[in-house]
C-alpha positions in Angstrom: 11.0 -18.5 5.1 8.5 -17.0 2.7 7.5 -13.4 3.0 4.6 -11.5 1.5 6.0 -8.2 0.2 4.2 -5.1 -1.0 0.8 -3.6 -0.5 -0.7 -4.1 2.9 2.6 -5.7 4.2 4.6 -2.5 3.7 4.1 -1.3 7.3 5.6 -4.5 8.6 8.7 -4.6 6.4 11.1 -3.5 9.0 9.8 -6.0 11.5 10.0 -8.8 9.0 13.5 -7.7 7.8 14.7 -8.1 11.4 13.1 -11.6 11.5 15.0 -12.5 8.3 18.3 -11.2 9.8 17.8 -13.1 13.1 16.8 -16.3 11.3 19.6 -16.3 8.8 22.2 -15.8 11.6 20.7 -18.7 13.7 19.8 -21.3 11.2 22.5 -23.2 9.2 20.3 -24.2 6.2 18.3 -21.0 6.0 16.6 -20.1 2.7 14.2 -17.2 2.0 11.8 -16.3 -0.8 9.2 -13.6 -1.5 5.7 -13.6 -2.8 2.8 -11.1 -3.1 -0.4 -12.0 -1.3 -0.3 -15.7 -2.2 2.3 -18.2 -3.4 1.7 -19.4 -7.0 3.8 -21.3 -9.5 6.6 -18.7 -9.0 8.3 -17.4 -5.9 11.0 -14.7 -6.0 14.5 -14.5 -4.8 14.4 -10.8 -4.0 11.9 -8.3 -2.6 11.5 -6.5 -6.0 10.1 -9.7 -7.4 12.2 -9.6 -10.5 14.1 -12.8 -10.0 11.6 -15.6 -10.2 12.2 -19.3 -9.5 9.7 -22.1 -9.9 7.7 -23.1 -6.9 7.4 -26.6 -8.3 11.2 -26.9 -8.7 11.5 -25.8 -5.1 9.0 -28.4 -3.9 10.8 -31.2 -5.9 14.3 -30.3 -4.9 14.3 -29.4 -1.2 14.4 -31.7 1.8 10.9 -32.2 3.3 12.5 -31.9 6.8 12.7 -28.2 6.3 10.7 -26.1 8.8 8.7 -23.5 6.8 7.5 -20.2 8.0 5.3 -18.0 5.8 4.8 -14.4 6.8 1.9 -12.5 5.5 -1.3 -10.8 6.6 -3.5 -13.1 4.5 -5.7 -10.2 3.3 -6.5 -10.5 -0.4 -9.4 -11.0 -2.7 -10.9 -14.5 -2.3 -10.2 -15.1 -6.0 -6.5 -15.0 -5.3 -6.9 -18.2 -3.4 -9.7 -19.9 -5.2 -9.5 -19.0 -9.0 -7.3 -19.9 -11.8 -5.8 -16.5 -13.0 -7.1 -14.9 -9.8 -3.7 -13.4 -8.9 -3.6 -9.7 -7.9 -1.4 -8.8 -10.8 -3.5 -8.7 -13.9 -0.5 -9.7 -16.1 0.3 -12.8 -14.0 -1.4 -16.0 -15.2 -1.5 -18.5 -12.3 -2.6 -21.8 -13.8 -3.5 -23.2 -10.4 -5.4 -21.4 -7.6 -3.3 -20.1 -4.7 -4.9 -22.4 -2.1 -3.7 -25.4 -4.1 -0.2 -24.1 -4.0 -0.4 -23.5 -0.3 -1.7 -27.0 0.3 1.2 -28.4 -1.8 3.7 -26.6 0.4 2.0 -27.9 3.5 1.9 -31.5 2.1 5.6 -31.4 1.2 6.7 -29.6 4.4 4.4 -30.8 7.2 6.3 -28.6 9.7 5.0 -25.3 8.3 3.3 -22.3 10.0 1.9 -18.9 9.0 2.9 -15.8 10.9 0.4 -13.0 10.6 1.2 -9.4 11.7 -2.6 -8.6 12.1 -4.0 -9.1 15.6 -5.6 -12.5 16.2 -8.9 -10.8 17.1 -9.3 -9.7 13.5 -8.6 -13.1 11.8 -12.2 -14.4 11.9 -13.5 -11.4 10.0 -11.3 -12.0 6.9 -12.5 -14.8 4.7 -9.1 -15.4 3.1 -7.4 -15.7 6.5 -10.0 -18.4 7.4 -9.0 -20.3 4.2 -5.3 -20.1 5.0 -5.9 -21.2 8.6 -7.5 -24.3 7.3 -4.2 -25.1 5.7 -1.6 -23.8 8.1 -1.4 -23.2 11.9 -1.4 -19.4 12.2 0.4 -17.4 14.9 0.6 -13.7 15.5 3.8 -12.0 14.3 4.7 -11.0 17.9 7.4 -12.2 20.2 4.9 -14.5 21.9 3.5 -15.7 18.6 6.9 -16.3 17.2 7.9 -18.3 20.3 4.7 -20.4 20.1 5.1 -20.9 16.4 8.7 -22.1 16.8 7.5 -24.4 19.6 4.8 -25.8 17.3 7.4 -26.4 14.5 9.7 -28.3 16.9 7.1 -30.3 18.9 3.7 -30.1 17.0 2.2 -28.5 20.2 1.3 -25.0 21.2 -0.6 -23.5 24.1 -2.0 -20.8 21.7 -2.7 -22.6 18.5 -6.0 -24.5 18.4 -6.9 -26.1 15.0 -9.8 -24.2 13.3 -9.7 -21.2 15.7 
């Protein structure tokens, strides 16, 4: 489980904290990481983002049979997905655009979804959400969305998710 922390995700922190708690008690090989807006060459082991670990090491070391859930609103500057050094934090030098890292995660872990706390009706109005939806199936962070997302992870099918929409 990867969770976007900070900024526009702050209002959803309690909801996502409950998701983490429920997931960790139900899944035997549960791991969680944090990021801010987009995943780059580092992911963090804590919400404060002061314990980094290499995303590439994670991609190399973990079993590709993992089911991956990324939680975030997907709202960011397009440069955060498309530019080298486009990360939100001016001091952070991302050598590879965020969308490349997201695609690497999807390639390594085909059973991956994105849960978005924003209502589905708003997704087509945010360019960065459209880019993310081209990489990951996206579901609302609601009980129904979580249920459909888990079904999709387990079977590859969903009554809600339609590619490209």
